[in-house]
N, CA, C and O atoms as CSV, one atom per row, in Angstrom:
chain,resi,resn,atom,element,x,y,z
A,1,MET,N,N,20.633,16.496,0.988
A,1,MET,CA,C,19.702,17.151,1.725
A,1,MET,C,C,18.433,16.182,2.137
A,1,MET,O,O,17.917,15.530,1.230
A,2,GLU,N,N,18.038,16.095,3.158
A,2,GLU,CA,C,16.963,15.196,3.610
A,2,GLU,C,C,15.603,15.431,2.772
A,2,GLU,O,O,15.272,16.583,2.492
A,3,LEU,N,N,14.950,14.511,2.441
A,3,LEU,CA,C,13.652,14.595,1.735
A,3,LEU,C,C,12.628,15.479,2.354
A,3,LEU,O,O,12.116,16.353,1.655
A,4,GLN,N,N,12.266,15.329,3.652
A,4,GLN,CA,C,11.600,15.946,4.318
A,4,GLN,C,C,11.719,17.479,4.556
A,4,GLN,O,O,10.764,18.255,4.613
A,5,THR,N,N,13.127,17.822,4.695
A,5,THR,CA,C,13.525,19.206,4.784
A,5,THR,C,C,13.436,19.912,3.483
A,5,THR,O,O,13.456,21.143,3.457
A,6,LEU,N,N,13.334,19.186,2.380
A,6,LEU,CA,C,13.316,19.711,1.191
A,6,LEU,C,C,11.761,19.954,0.688
A,6,LEU,O,O,11.437,20.894,-0.036
A,7,ILE,N,N,11.002,19.114,1.111
A,7,ILE,CA,C,9.643,19.218,0.766
A,7,ILE,C,C,8.677,20.049,1.495
A,7,ILE,O,O,7.709,20.581,0.951
A,8,GLU,N,N,9.037,20.169,3.048
A,8,GLU,CA,C,8.120,20.950,3.785
A,8,GLU,C,C,7.939,22.475,3.696
A,8,GLU,O,O,6.873,23.040,3.936
A,9,PRO,N,N,8.951,23.022,3.368
A,9,PRO,CA,C,8.840,24.465,2.971
A,9,PRO,C,C,7.839,24.687,1.635
A,9,PRO,O,O,6.910,25.488,1.544
A,10,THR,N,N,8.258,23.850,0.757
A,10,THR,CA,C,7.481,23.899,-0.308
A,10,THR,C,C,5.914,23.868,-0.144
A,10,THR,O,O,5.141,24.744,-0.530
A,11,LEU,N,N,5.583,22.670,0.516
A,11,LEU,CA,C,4.202,22.411,0.827
A,11,LEU,C,C,3.683,23.641,1.570
A,11,LEU,O,O,2.714,24.271,1.146
A,12,ALA,N,N,4.403,24.006,2.793
A,12,ALA,CA,C,3.914,25.083,3.646
A,12,ALA,C,C,3.562,26.214,2.565
A,12,ALA,O,O,2.410,26.644,2.505
A,13,GLY,N,N,4.574,26.693,1.706
A,13,GLY,CA,C,4.096,27.759,0.873
A,13,GLY,C,C,3.009,27.567,-0.053
A,13,GLY,O,O,2.561,28.508,-0.709
A,14,MET,N,N,2.540,26.324,-0.142
A,14,MET,CA,C,1.426,26.096,-0.923
A,14,MET,C,C,0.023,25.959,-0.003
A,14,MET,O,O,-1.102,25.926,-0.501
A,15,GLY,N,N,0.268,25.897,1.219
A,15,GLY,CA,C,-0.854,26.019,2.001
A,15,GLY,C,C,-1.086,24.503,2.556
A,15,GLY,O,O,-2.086,24.301,3.244
A,16,TYR,N,N,-0.255,23.515,2.297
A,16,TYR,CA,C,-0.509,22.079,2.628
A,16,TYR,C,C,0.605,21.598,3.951
A,16,TYR,O,O,1.590,22.301,4.172
A,17,GLU,N,N,0.390,20.609,4.606
A,17,GLU,CA,C,1.390,20.144,5.520
A,17,GLU,C,C,1.708,18.707,5.017
A,17,GLU,O,O,0.889,17.927,4.530
A,18,LEU,N,N,3.088,18.478,5.223
A,18,LEU,CA,C,3.684,17.379,4.793
A,18,LEU,C,C,3.356,16.203,6.042
A,18,LEU,O,O,3.823,16.329,7.173
A,19,VAL,N,N,2.668,15.301,5.719
A,19,VAL,CA,C,2.240,14.232,6.884
A,19,VAL,C,C,3.289,13.129,6.907
A,19,VAL,O,O,3.751,12.802,8.000
A,20,ALA,N,N,3.677,12.568,5.872
A,20,ALA,CA,C,4.751,11.642,5.565
A,20,ALA,C,C,5.277,11.384,4.436
A,20,ALA,O,O,4.594,11.734,3.474
A,21,THR,N,N,6.431,10.804,4.172
A,21,THR,CA,C,7.076,10.359,3.007
A,21,THR,C,C,7.310,8.957,3.036
A,21,THR,O,O,7.438,8.443,4.147
A,22,GLU,N,N,7.395,8.193,1.952
A,22,GLU,CA,C,7.769,6.942,1.942
A,22,GLU,C,C,8.239,6.344,0.736
A,22,GLU,O,O,7.594,6.436,-0.308
A,23,ARG,N,N,9.472,5.653,0.828
A,23,ARG,CA,C,10.144,5.189,-0.359
A,23,ARG,C,C,9.814,3.749,-0.538
A,23,ARG,O,O,10.020,2.929,0.357
A,24,VAL,N,N,9.320,3.451,-1.648
A,24,VAL,CA,C,8.751,2.078,-1.770
A,24,VAL,C,C,9.788,1.295,-3.004
A,24,VAL,O,O,10.519,2.018,-3.682
A,25,GLY,N,N,9.781,0.146,-3.170
A,25,GLY,CA,C,10.389,-0.478,-4.249
A,25,GLY,C,C,10.148,-0.060,-5.520
A,25,GLY,O,O,9.069,0.427,-5.860
A,26,ARG,N,N,11.112,-0.223,-6.273
A,26,ARG,CA,C,11.144,0.189,-7.747
A,26,ARG,C,C,11.086,1.666,-7.951
A,26,ARG,O,O,10.615,2.090,-9.006
A,27,GLY,N,N,11.493,2.433,-7.095
A,27,GLY,CA,C,11.620,3.800,-7.126
A,27,GLY,C,C,10.472,4.551,-6.786
A,27,GLY,O,O,10.479,5.769,-6.966
A,28,LEU,N,N,9.454,3.955,-6.299
A,28,LEU,CA,C,8.145,4.781,-6.079
A,28,LEU,C,C,8.334,5.480,-4.671
A,28,LEU,O,O,8.707,4.937,-3.632
A,29,LEU,N,N,7.984,6.845,-4.875
A,29,LEU,CA,C,8.195,7.807,-3.693
A,29,LEU,C,C,6.687,8.234,-3.480
A,29,LEU,O,O,6.069,8.735,-4.419
A,30,ARG,N,N,6.148,8.056,-2.356
A,30,ARG,CA,C,4.783,8.480,-1.613
A,30,ARG,C,C,4.957,9.722,-0.976
A,30,ARG,O,O,5.898,9.933,-0.212
A,31,VAL,N,N,4.214,10.440,-1.215
A,31,VAL,CA,C,4.100,11.772,-0.309
A,31,VAL,C,C,2.655,12.082,0.179
A,31,VAL,O,O,1.762,12.284,-0.645
A,32,TYR,N,N,2.454,12.113,1.344
A,32,TYR,CA,C,1.144,12.150,2.063
A,32,TYR,C,C,0.982,13.454,2.549
A,32,TYR,O,O,1.783,13.924,3.357
A,33,ILE,N,N,-0.203,14.221,2.033
A,33,ILE,CA,C,-0.194,15.736,2.366
A,33,ILE,C,C,-1.518,15.857,3.122
A,33,ILE,O,O,-2.357,14.958,3.066
A,34,ASP,N,N,-1.693,16.960,3.819
A,34,ASP,CA,C,-3.069,17.258,4.301
A,34,ASP,C,C,-3.356,18.949,4.423
A,34,ASP,O,O,-2.460,19.772,4.238
A,35,LYS,N,N,-4.299,19.191,4.653
A,35,LYS,CA,C,-4.686,20.710,4.988
A,35,LYS,C,C,-5.792,20.680,5.698
A,35,LYS,O,O,-6.530,19.696,5.745
A,36,PRO,N,N,-6.033,21.992,6.438
A,36,PRO,CA,C,-7.437,21.725,7.394
A,36,PRO,C,C,-8.647,21.283,6.895
A,36,PRO,O,O,-9.319,20.457,7.514
A,37,ASP,N,N,-9.035,21.812,5.698
A,37,ASP,CA,C,-10.325,21.473,5.098
A,37,ASP,C,C,-10.267,20.094,4.163
A,37,ASP,O,O,-11.208,19.757,3.445
A,38,GLY,N,N,-9.280,19.500,4.254
A,38,GLY,CA,C,-9.174,18.066,3.468
A,38,GLY,C,C,-8.359,18.269,2.164
A,38,GLY,O,O,-8.065,19.333,1.618
A,39,VAL,N,N,-8.073,17.044,1.807
A,39,VAL,CA,C,-7.454,17.072,0.348
A,39,VAL,C,C,-8.142,16.315,-0.611
A,39,VAL,O,O,-8.696,15.249,-0.343
A,40,GLY,N,N,-8.121,16.901,-1.862
A,40,GLY,CA,C,-8.976,16.483,-2.958
A,40,GLY,C,C,-7.825,15.995,-4.124
A,40,GLY,O,O,-6.603,16.084,-4.007
A,41,VAL,N,N,-8.440,15.559,-5.056
A,41,VAL,CA,C,-7.669,14.962,-6.110
A,41,VAL,C,C,-6.897,16.236,-6.789
A,41,VAL,O,O,-5.740,16.111,-7.190
A,42,GLU,N,N,-7.564,17.384,-6.884
A,42,GLU,CA,C,-6.948,18.695,-7.580
A,42,GLU,C,C,-5.772,18.964,-6.567
A,42,GLU,O,O,-4.683,19.287,-7.041
A,43,ASP,N,N,-5.899,18.869,-5.399
A,43,ASP,CA,C,-4.853,19.204,-4.479
A,43,ASP,C,C,-3.577,18.086,-4.952
A,43,ASP,O,O,-2.459,18.526,-5.221
A,44,CYS,N,N,-3.819,16.932,-5.001
A,44,CYS,CA,C,-2.759,16.029,-5.308
A,44,CYS,C,C,-2.049,16.486,-6.498
A,44,CYS,O,O,-0.832,16.664,-6.444
A,45,VAL,N,N,-2.770,16.709,-7.664
A,45,VAL,CA,C,-2.416,16.961,-8.845
A,45,VAL,C,C,-1.303,18.281,-8.584
A,45,VAL,O,O,-0.082,18.217,-8.729
A,46,LYS,N,N,-1.994,19.317,-8.215
A,46,LYS,CA,C,-1.102,20.680,-7.858
A,46,LYS,C,C,0.201,20.316,-7.053
A,46,LYS,O,O,1.244,20.817,-7.473
A,47,VAL,N,N,0.263,19.515,-5.964
A,47,VAL,CA,C,1.224,19.063,-5.304
A,47,VAL,C,C,2.456,18.184,-6.197
A,47,VAL,O,O,3.682,18.275,-6.129
A,48,SER,N,N,1.693,17.423,-6.937
A,48,SER,CA,C,2.719,16.419,-7.637
A,48,SER,C,C,3.432,17.299,-8.928
A,48,SER,O,O,4.609,17.084,-9.217
A,49,ASN,N,N,2.761,18.127,-9.542
A,49,ASN,CA,C,3.346,18.971,-10.406
A,49,ASN,C,C,4.542,19.849,-9.821
A,49,ASN,O,O,5.661,19.852,-10.335
A,50,GLN,N,N,4.193,20.595,-8.689
A,50,GLN,CA,C,5.179,21.227,-7.982
A,50,GLN,C,C,6.414,20.566,-7.604
A,50,GLN,O,O,7.524,21.068,-7.786
A,51,LEU,N,N,6.192,19.366,-7.043
A,51,LEU,CA,C,7.262,18.393,-6.454
A,51,LEU,C,C,7.902,17.854,-7.529
A,51,LEU,O,O,9.118,17.681,-7.444
A,52,THR,N,N,7.251,17.520,-8.643
A,52,THR,CA,C,8.241,17.003,-9.920
A,52,THR,C,C,9.063,18.062,-10.239
A,52,THR,O,O,10.261,17.796,-10.150
A,53,ARG,N,N,8.704,19.505,-10.681
A,53,ARG,CA,C,9.773,20.328,-10.852
A,53,ARG,C,C,10.669,20.690,-9.719
A,53,ARG,O,O,11.752,21.194,-10.013
A,54,LEU,N,N,10.348,20.490,-8.367
A,54,LEU,CA,C,11.413,20.645,-7.242
A,54,LEU,C,C,12.404,19.565,-7.483
A,54,LEU,O,O,13.603,19.842,-7.438
A,55,PHE,N,N,11.993,18.327,-7.740
A,55,PHE,CA,C,12.747,17.208,-7.537
A,55,PHE,C,C,13.861,17.198,-8.766
A,55,PHE,O,O,15.024,16.832,-8.599
A,56,MET,N,N,13.327,17.650,-10.006
A,56,MET,CA,C,14.140,17.677,-10.991
A,56,MET,C,C,15.298,18.756,-10.746
A,56,MET,O,O,16.412,18.530,-11.218
A,57,VAL,N,N,15.047,19.966,-9.989
A,57,VAL,CA,C,15.880,20.936,-9.923
A,57,VAL,C,C,16.972,20.418,-8.648
A,57,VAL,O,O,18.132,20.829,-8.618
A,58,GLU,N,N,16.542,19.674,-7.846
A,58,GLU,CA,C,17.201,19.308,-6.595
A,58,GLU,C,C,17.880,17.897,-6.949
A,58,GLU,O,O,18.613,17.422,-6.082
A,59,ASN,N,N,17.740,17.337,-7.887
A,59,ASN,CA,C,18.334,15.868,-8.404
A,59,ASN,C,C,17.737,14.812,-7.431
A,59,ASN,O,O,18.455,13.874,-7.085
A,60,VAL,N,N,16.549,14.906,-7.003
A,60,VAL,CA,C,15.940,13.764,-6.312
A,60,VAL,C,C,15.956,12.508,-6.960
A,60,VAL,O,O,15.364,12.551,-8.038
A,61,ASP,N,N,16.440,11.379,-6.665
A,61,ASP,CA,C,16.389,10.253,-7.389
A,61,ASP,C,C,15.130,9.367,-7.060
A,61,ASP,O,O,15.010,8.821,-5.963
A,62,TYR,N,N,14.245,9.259,-8.016
A,62,TYR,CA,C,12.993,8.542,-7.884
A,62,TYR,C,C,12.491,8.121,-9.393
A,62,TYR,O,O,12.951,8.640,-10.410
A,63,SER,N,N,11.491,7.114,-9.383
A,63,SER,CA,C,11.053,6.872,-10.720
A,63,SER,C,C,9.652,7.304,-10.966
A,63,SER,O,O,9.289,7.856,-12.005
A,64,ARG,N,N,8.781,6.986,-9.819
A,64,ARG,CA,C,7.506,7.378,-9.849
A,64,ARG,C,C,7.075,8.221,-8.382
A,64,ARG,O,O,7.467,7.924,-7.254
A,65,LEU,N,N,6.226,9.263,-8.728
A,65,LEU,CA,C,5.846,9.984,-7.503
A,65,LEU,C,C,4.391,9.720,-7.383
A,65,LEU,O,O,3.657,9.651,-8.368
A,66,GLU,N,N,4.013,9.584,-6.244
A,66,GLU,CA,C,2.522,9.433,-5.995
A,66,GLU,C,C,2.242,10.372,-4.651
A,66,GLU,O,O,2.850,10.268,-3.586
A,67,VAL,N,N,1.201,11.292,-4.947
A,67,VAL,CA,C,0.907,12.181,-3.826
A,67,VAL,C,C,-0.571,11.741,-3.296
A,67,VAL,O,O,-1.449,11.431,-4.101
A,68,SER,N,N,-0.752,11.737,-2.109
A,68,SER,CA,C,-2.045,11.347,-1.672
A,68,SER,C,C,-2.388,11.869,-0.170
A,68,SER,O,O,-1.480,12.100,0.628
A,69,SER,N,N,-3.593,12.018,0.120
A,69,SER,CA,C,-4.133,12.256,1.433
A,69,SER,C,C,-3.731,11.259,2.235
A,69,SER,O,O,-3.377,10.167,1.791
A,70,PRO,N,N,-3.756,11.578,3.560
A,70,PRO,CA,C,-3.138,10.453,4.434
A,70,PRO,C,C,-4.496,9.502,4.915
A,70,PRO,O,O,-4.342,8.593,5.731
A,71,GLY,N,N,-5.664,9.775,4.393
A,71,GLY,CA,C,-6.890,8.858,4.771
A,71,GLY,C,C,-7.413,9.083,6.050
A,71,GLY,O,O,-6.886,9.786,6.912
A,72,LEU,N,N,-8.575,8.402,6.159
A,72,LEU,CA,C,-9.211,8.439,7.585
A,72,LEU,C,C,-8.494,7.690,8.752
A,72,LEU,O,O,-8.905,7.866,9.899
A,73,ASP,N,N,-7.533,6.936,8.527
A,73,ASP,CA,C,-6.741,6.541,9.505
A,73,ASP,C,C,-5.314,7.204,9.464
A,73,ASP,O,O,-4.286,6.530,9.527
A,74,ARG,N,N,-5.326,8.401,9.368
A,74,ARG,CA,C,-4.322,9.385,9.436
A,74,ARG,C,C,-3.128,8.925,10.194
A,74,ARG,O,O,-3.329,8.622,11.370
A,75,PRO,N,N,-1.803,8.810,9.682
A,75,PRO,CA,C,-0.769,8.610,10.668
A,75,PRO,C,C,-0.320,9.940,11.500
A,75,PRO,O,O,-0.347,11.059,10.988
A,76,LEU,N,N,0.047,9.719,12.684
A,76,LEU,CA,C,0.347,10.675,13.528
A,76,LEU,C,C,1.802,10.739,13.821
A,76,LEU,O,O,2.265,9.939,14.634
A,77,VAL,N,N,2.554,11.592,13.253
A,77,VAL,CA,C,3.906,11.592,13.106
A,77,VAL,C,C,4.540,12.547,14.118
A,77,VAL,O,O,5.286,12.112,14.996
A,78,LYS,N,N,4.288,13.667,14.018
A,78,LYS,CA,C,5.048,14.742,14.792
A,78,LYS,C,C,4.095,15.018,16.144
A,78,LYS,O,O,2.908,14.693,16.172
A,79,ALA,N,N,4.742,15.621,17.184
A,79,ALA,CA,C,4.155,16.076,18.387
A,79,ALA,C,C,2.880,16.903,18.091
A,79,ALA,O,O,1.866,16.753,18.774
A,80,ALA,N,N,2.939,17.652,17.210
A,80,ALA,CA,C,1.847,18.736,16.919
A,80,ALA,C,C,0.714,17.894,16.409
A,80,ALA,O,O,-0.437,18.300,16.574
A,81,ASP,N,N,0.978,16.595,15.717
A,81,ASP,CA,C,-0.304,15.944,15.322
A,81,ASP,C,C,-0.989,15.637,16.515
A,81,ASP,O,O,-2.167,15.990,16.576
A,82,PHE,N,N,-0.424,14.974,17.599
A,82,PHE,CA,C,-0.951,14.510,18.638
A,82,PHE,C,C,-1.810,15.783,19.465
A,82,PHE,O,O,-2.853,15.685,20.110
A,83,VAL,N,N,-1.075,16.844,19.228
A,83,VAL,CA,C,-1.987,18.059,20.026
A,83,VAL,C,C,-3.266,18.448,19.124
A,83,VAL,O,O,-4.384,18.651,19.597
A,84,ARG,N,N,-2.932,18.523,17.730
A,84,ARG,CA,C,-3.948,18.669,16.845
A,84,ARG,C,C,-5.270,18.039,16.781
A,84,ARG,O,O,-6.344,18.600,16.565
A,85,PHE,N,N,-5.033,16.728,17.011
A,85,PHE,CA,C,-5.984,15.617,16.981
A,85,PHE,C,C,-6.301,15.291,18.395
A,85,PHE,O,O,-6.804,14.184,18.583
A,86,ALA,N,N,-6.078,16.126,19.513
A,86,ALA,CA,C,-6.525,15.843,20.885
A,86,ALA,C,C,-8.172,15.546,20.773
A,86,ALA,O,O,-8.932,16.176,20.037
A,87,GLY,N,N,-8.573,14.398,21.706
A,87,GLY,CA,C,-9.856,14.160,21.521
A,87,GLY,C,C,-10.318,13.154,20.802
A,87,GLY,O,O,-11.398,12.590,20.975
A,88,GLU,N,N,-9.322,12.854,19.794
A,88,GLU,CA,C,-9.673,11.796,18.776
A,88,GLU,C,C,-9.058,10.501,19.158
A,88,GLU,O,O,-8.004,10.481,19.794
A,89,GLN,N,N,-9.767,9.255,18.739
A,89,GLN,CA,C,-9.453,7.862,18.887
A,89,GLN,C,C,-7.905,7.667,18.199
A,89,GLN,O,O,-7.645,8.174,17.108
A,90,ALA,N,N,-7.089,7.013,18.831
A,90,ALA,CA,C,-5.844,6.669,18.086
A,90,ALA,C,C,-5.448,5.147,18.446
A,90,ALA,O,O,-5.878,4.612,19.468
A,91,GLN,N,N,-4.701,4.567,17.645
A,91,GLN,CA,C,-3.969,3.302,17.766
A,91,GLN,C,C,-2.575,3.412,17.994
A,91,GLN,O,O,-1.913,3.657,16.986
A,92,ILE,N,N,-1.987,3.299,19.019
A,92,ILE,CA,C,-0.442,3.614,19.283
A,92,ILE,C,C,0.351,2.074,19.254
A,92,ILE,O,O,-0.078,1.100,19.873
A,93,LYS,N,N,1.339,2.066,18.579
A,93,LYS,CA,C,2.327,0.938,18.726
A,93,LYS,C,C,3.410,1.362,19.158
A,93,LYS,O,O,3.856,2.291,18.484
A,94,LEU,N,N,4.158,0.988,20.209
A,94,LEU,CA,C,5.466,1.043,20.690
A,94,LEU,C,C,6.656,0.449,20.081
A,94,LEU,O,O,6.508,-0.544,19.369
A,95,ARG,N,N,7.860,0.957,20.286
A,95,ARG,CA,C,8.874,0.270,19.752
A,95,ARG,C,C,9.414,-0.930,20.645
A,95,ARG,O,O,9.933,-1.886,20.068
A,96,VAL,N,N,9.325,-0.919,21.852
A,96,VAL,CA,C,9.413,-1.864,22.840
A,96,VAL,C,C,8.375,-1.867,23.820
A,96,VAL,O,O,7.906,-0.798,24.210
A,97,PRO,N,N,7.914,-3.118,24.317
A,97,PRO,CA,C,6.929,-3.162,25.244
A,97,PRO,C,C,7.219,-2.414,26.664
A,97,PRO,O,O,8.357,-2.193,27.077
A,98,THR,N,N,6.160,-2.098,27.271
A,98,THR,CA,C,6.051,-1.416,28.587
A,98,THR,C,C,6.457,-2.520,29.673
A,98,THR,O,O,6.628,-3.700,29.367
A,99,GLU,N,N,6.597,-2.012,30.988
A,99,GLU,CA,C,6.858,-2.855,31.943
A,99,GLU,C,C,5.908,-4.041,31.911
A,99,GLU,O,O,6.314,-5.177,32.154
A,100,SER,N,N,4.518,-3.747,31.580
A,100,SER,CA,C,3.497,-4.751,31.715
A,100,SER,C,C,3.574,-5.670,30.643
A,100,SER,O,O,2.959,-6.735,30.701
A,101,GLY,N,N,4.283,-5.355,29.654
A,101,GLY,CA,C,4.484,-6.212,28.288
A,101,GLY,C,C,3.702,-5.771,27.134
A,101,GLY,O,O,3.647,-6.471,26.123
A,102,ARG,N,N,3.175,-4.801,27.213
A,102,ARG,CA,C,2.116,-4.213,26.374
A,102,ARG,C,C,2.774,-3.548,25.196
A,102,ARG,O,O,3.787,-2.914,25.493
A,103,LYS,N,N,2.424,-3.548,23.908
A,103,LYS,CA,C,2.998,-2.845,22.847
A,103,LYS,C,C,1.976,-1.927,22.087
A,103,LYS,O,O,2.276,-0.909,21.463
A,104,LYS,N,N,0.840,-2.403,22.229
A,104,LYS,CA,C,-0.278,-1.751,21.291
A,104,LYS,C,C,-1.337,-1.090,22.422
A,104,LYS,O,O,-1.655,-1.642,23.475
A,105,PHE,N,N,-1.784,0.164,21.976
A,105,PHE,CA,C,-2.710,0.560,22.957
A,105,PHE,C,C,-3.741,1.306,21.877
A,105,PHE,O,O,-3.341,1.718,20.788
A,106,VAL,N,N,-4.963,1.411,22.277
A,106,VAL,CA,C,-5.880,2.263,21.648
A,106,VAL,C,C,-6.886,3.138,22.663
A,106,VAL,O,O,-7.501,2.636,23.604
A,107,GLY,N,N,-6.918,4.284,22.352
A,107,GLY,CA,C,-7.562,5.180,23.217
A,107,GLY,C,C,-7.744,6.666,22.700
A,107,GLY,O,O,-7.429,7.042,21.570
A,108,ARG,N,N,-8.247,7.383,23.601
A,108,ARG,CA,C,-8.481,8.885,23.302
A,108,ARG,C,C,-7.181,9.625,23.517
A,108,ARG,O,O,-6.542,9.491,24.560
A,109,LEU,N,N,-6.753,10.488,22.420
A,109,LEU,CA,C,-5.532,11.460,22.720
A,109,LEU,C,C,-6.006,12.535,23.659
A,109,LEU,O,O,-6.941,13.283,23.375
A,110,ALA,N,N,-5.245,12.595,24.933
A,110,ALA,CA,C,-5.668,13.489,25.866
A,110,ALA,C,C,-4.586,14.694,26.129
A,110,ALA,O,O,-4.677,15.469,27.081
A,111,GLY,N,N,-3.588,14.733,25.178
A,111,GLY,CA,C,-2.811,15.864,25.074
A,111,GLY,C,C,-1.337,15.381,25.423
A,111,GLY,O,O,-1.158,14.267,25.915
A,112,VAL,N,N,-0.378,16.173,25.179
A,112,VAL,CA,C,0.995,16.247,25.181
A,112,VAL,C,C,1.702,17.126,26.059
A,112,VAL,O,O,1.550,18.338,25.906
A,113,ALA,N,N,2.455,16.688,26.962
A,113,ALA,CA,C,3.157,17.591,27.771
A,113,ALA,C,C,4.710,17.037,28.005
A,113,ALA,O,O,4.926,15.880,28.365
A,114,ASP,N,N,5.764,18.008,27.755
A,114,ASP,CA,C,6.997,17.579,28.027
A,114,ASP,C,C,7.578,16.122,27.123
A,114,ASP,O,O,8.447,15.335,27.497
A,115,GLY,N,N,6.903,16.093,26.035
A,115,GLY,CA,C,7.546,14.877,25.179
A,115,GLY,C,C,6.785,13.667,25.639
A,115,GLY,O,O,7.330,12.597,25.373
A,116,VAL,N,N,5.530,13.609,26.334
A,116,VAL,CA,C,4.852,12.594,26.684
A,116,VAL,C,C,3.384,12.752,26.426
A,116,VAL,O,O,2.717,13.728,26.770
A,117,LEU,N,N,2.922,11.632,25.750
A,117,LEU,CA,C,1.467,11.536,25.339
A,117,LEU,C,C,0.712,11.079,26.260
A,117,LEU,O,O,1.105,10.014,26.735
A,118,ASN,N,N,-0.384,11.566,26.754
A,118,ASN,CA,C,-1.630,11.059,27.543
A,118,ASN,C,C,-2.442,10.444,26.910
A,118,ASN,O,O,-2.918,11.089,25.976
A,119,LEU,N,N,-2.876,9.249,27.054
A,119,LEU,CA,C,-3.726,8.471,26.199
A,119,LEU,C,C,-4.841,7.773,27.172
A,119,LEU,O,O,-4.519,6.908,27.986
A,120,GLU,N,N,-6.010,8.175,27.029
A,120,GLU,CA,C,-7.248,7.674,27.937
A,120,GLU,C,C,-7.484,6.364,27.304
A,120,GLU,O,O,-7.803,6.336,26.116
A,121,THR,N,N,-7.356,5.260,27.993
A,121,THR,CA,C,-7.902,3.860,27.610
A,121,THR,C,C,-8.961,3.542,28.488
A,121,THR,O,O,-9.382,4.358,29.307
A,122,ASP,N,N,-9.483,2.228,28.343
A,122,ASP,CA,C,-10.255,1.619,29.104
A,122,ASP,C,C,-9.924,1.553,30.412
A,122,ASP,O,O,-10.764,1.689,31.301
A,123,ALA,N,N,-8.481,1.306,30.661
A,123,ALA,CA,C,-7.747,0.998,31.893
A,123,ALA,C,C,-7.429,2.243,32.672
A,123,ALA,O,O,-6.980,2.235,33.818
A,124,GLY,N,N,-7.713,3.379,31.916
A,124,GLY,CA,C,-7.122,4.622,32.571
A,124,GLY,C,C,-6.146,5.290,31.706
A,124,GLY,O,O,-5.828,4.849,30.601
A,125,ILE,N,N,-5.612,6.507,32.298
A,125,ILE,CA,C,-4.749,7.188,31.231
A,125,ILE,C,C,-3.547,6.599,31.290
A,125,ILE,O,O,-3.142,6.281,32.409
A,126,VAL,N,N,-2.829,6.362,30.282
A,126,VAL,CA,C,-1.400,5.811,30.078
A,126,VAL,C,C,-0.537,6.898,29.414
A,126,VAL,O,O,-0.839,7.433,28.347
A,127,ALA,N,N,0.781,7.235,30.277
A,127,ALA,CA,C,1.565,8.070,29.791
A,127,ALA,C,C,2.641,7.404,28.961
A,127,ALA,O,O,3.446,6.603,29.436
A,128,ILE,N,N,2.604,7.808,27.595
A,128,ILE,CA,C,3.667,7.142,26.749
A,128,ILE,C,C,4.630,8.242,26.287
A,128,ILE,O,O,4.167,9.303,25.868
A,129,PRO,N,N,5.744,8.066,26.338
A,129,PRO,CA,C,7.043,8.967,25.772
A,129,PRO,C,C,6.909,9.028,24.377
A,129,PRO,O,O,6.950,7.990,23.717
A,130,LEU,N,N,6.734,10.263,23.787
A,130,LEU,CA,C,6.617,10.318,22.282
A,130,LEU,C,C,7.793,9.351,21.650
A,130,LEU,O,O,7.547,8.506,20.789
A,131,ALA,N,N,8.910,9.556,22.116
A,131,ALA,CA,C,10.194,8.818,21.469
A,131,ALA,C,C,9.886,7.352,21.594
A,131,ALA,O,O,10.632,6.656,20.906
A,132,ASP,N,N,9.038,6.740,22.249
A,132,ASP,CA,C,8.964,5.350,22.342
A,132,ASP,C,C,7.903,4.816,21.364
A,132,ASP,O,O,7.571,3.634,21.278
A,133,ILE,N,N,7.366,5.941,20.566
A,133,ILE,CA,C,6.305,5.460,19.710
A,133,ILE,C,C,6.648,5.023,18.368
A,133,ILE,O,O,7.146,5.816,17.569
A,134,ASP,N,N,6.371,3.588,18.015
A,134,ASP,CA,C,7.004,3.371,16.695
A,134,ASP,C,C,6.041,3.850,15.459
A,134,ASP,O,O,6.435,4.224,14.354
A,135,SER,N,N,4.807,3.760,15.867
A,135,SER,CA,C,3.666,4.348,14.843
A,135,SER,C,C,2.453,4.390,15.588
A,135,SER,O,O,2.117,3.600,16.470
A,136,ALA,N,N,1.678,5.602,15.065
A,136,ALA,CA,C,0.358,5.913,15.509
A,136,ALA,C,C,-0.502,6.436,14.407
A,136,ALA,O,O,-0.111,7.103,13.449
A,137,ARG,N,N,-1.788,6.029,14.674
A,137,ARG,CA,C,-2.913,6.360,13.719
A,137,ARG,C,C,-4.158,6.547,14.187
A,137,ARG,O,O,-4.613,5.895,15.127
A,138,LEU,N,N,-4.896,7.595,13.466
A,138,LEU,CA,C,-6.161,7.789,13.934
A,138,LEU,C,C,-6.913,6.725,13.812
A,138,LEU,O,O,-6.579,6.121,12.793
A,139,VAL,N,N,-7.925,6.117,14.467
A,139,VAL,CA,C,-8.916,5.293,14.597
A,139,VAL,C,C,-10.295,5.989,13.643
A,139,VAL,O,O,-10.941,6.863,14.220
A,140,PRO,N,N,-10.590,5.719,12.654
A,140,PRO,CA,C,-11.760,6.320,11.960
A,140,PRO,C,C,-12.921,6.142,12.545
A,140,PRO,O,O,-13.260,5.021,12.927
A,141,ASN,N,N,-13.682,7.204,12.696
A,141,ASN,CA,C,-15.032,7.258,13.490
A,141,ASN,C,C,-16.062,7.122,12.394
A,141,ASN,O,O,-16.560,8.148,11.931
A,142,ILE,N,N,-16.401,5.998,11.970
A,142,ILE,CA,C,-17.424,5.803,11.093
A,142,ILE,C,C,-18.793,5.495,11.267
A,142,ILE,O,O,-19.526,5.366,10.287
C-alpha cells in the first residue's frame, strides 16, 4: 500500500492534512502535516504517536519518524493547495523549460482551471499545466 494512501485517512480523521511525505537516508521518514489554524509541537507529538501505532500494524519499514509542520515556505503539492493559497506569492519550478527557456517562476497564485495554474508574474499572467510543475512553494511574507 502506498504510504500517502495509508496516512491520509488517519490524519483526516484527526483533523489534519497530509502535506507531504519524504523518505531520507538511514530509514528516516518525514511527514509534513497542516491544519487551518497552524501546527504546534503538541500536534506533531499527537500525530507521531498515532502514526507509530499505524505503521506497526501495517508493517511500514522505517527506523525514525519525524512529524513536522510544512513551515512558512509550505510546499504546494495538490491542485487543492494552489486553490487554497490563491492570492499568495509562490515559487514554481518546472520539470522541463517552457518554449522561452524558463524553468523558474515567482508570482501570485491566480487560480486553477482545467489542470492549469494561472500565475501573475511581473511579465503578466503565465499559464502553467500542473503536470509540468516539478516543485512549488509559498514565498514567506515576512
